[in-house]
N, C-alpha and C positions, 0 to 999 in steps of 0.2 A: 908219489905215484906216477910213473911214466905211462905214456900212451903211445901205441904203435899202430901202424896200418899194415895190412897184408893184402896182396892181390888174391882174389877168390879164383880157385881153379876153374877152368873152362868157361869163364865169364869175363865180361868187361867191367868189373866193379871191384870195390875194395871194402875191407872190414876194418873197423876201428875197435881196438880192444886194449885192456889193461893186462900186461903180461904177468903182473904180480899175483892178482887174484882171478885172472882169466875171465873177467866180466867183459861182455861185448856191448858196445854202444851203438854200432851200426853194422848191419849184416851185409848189405850190398848197396853201396853208394858210389858216386863218381869220385875221382881223385880230388877234384876241387872241393867238393863237399866234405870229404874225409879230412882234408887239411883244415878247413874251417872249423869242423867239429873238434879236432884236437886242440886248436887254438882256444876255443870256447871252454873246453874241459880244463885246460891249463890255467886259464884266467880265473875260472871259478875256484880252482884249487889254491892258487898262489896269491891272488890279489884280493886283499880284504875289502878294499874300496869297491872294486868291481862286484864282488860277491854280495855285498850289502845292497848295492844298487840293483843287481839282477834279481835278488830275492824280493825286494820291495816292489818291483814291477810285475813279477809273476805271482805275487801273493804267497811266496814260500813254496810253490809247486814248481817242479822242474819239467815234468812231462806227464801227459795223460796216457794211460794204458789203453790200447785199442782192444775192443772186444773180440 
């Protein structure tokens, strides 16, 4: 699963998304944070050791939904 960033029109921010299934991970974030998020998503996807450590620290949860 590849991840990409796109500049948001008429704003100074970027969007992080998966072009295969069109899922958005960040709607409006800075360029630096977008790059960090893509690195995190790739690490969770590709590194078994990182994925196991990450899930153990977060208790199996990746994100909380905001109301």
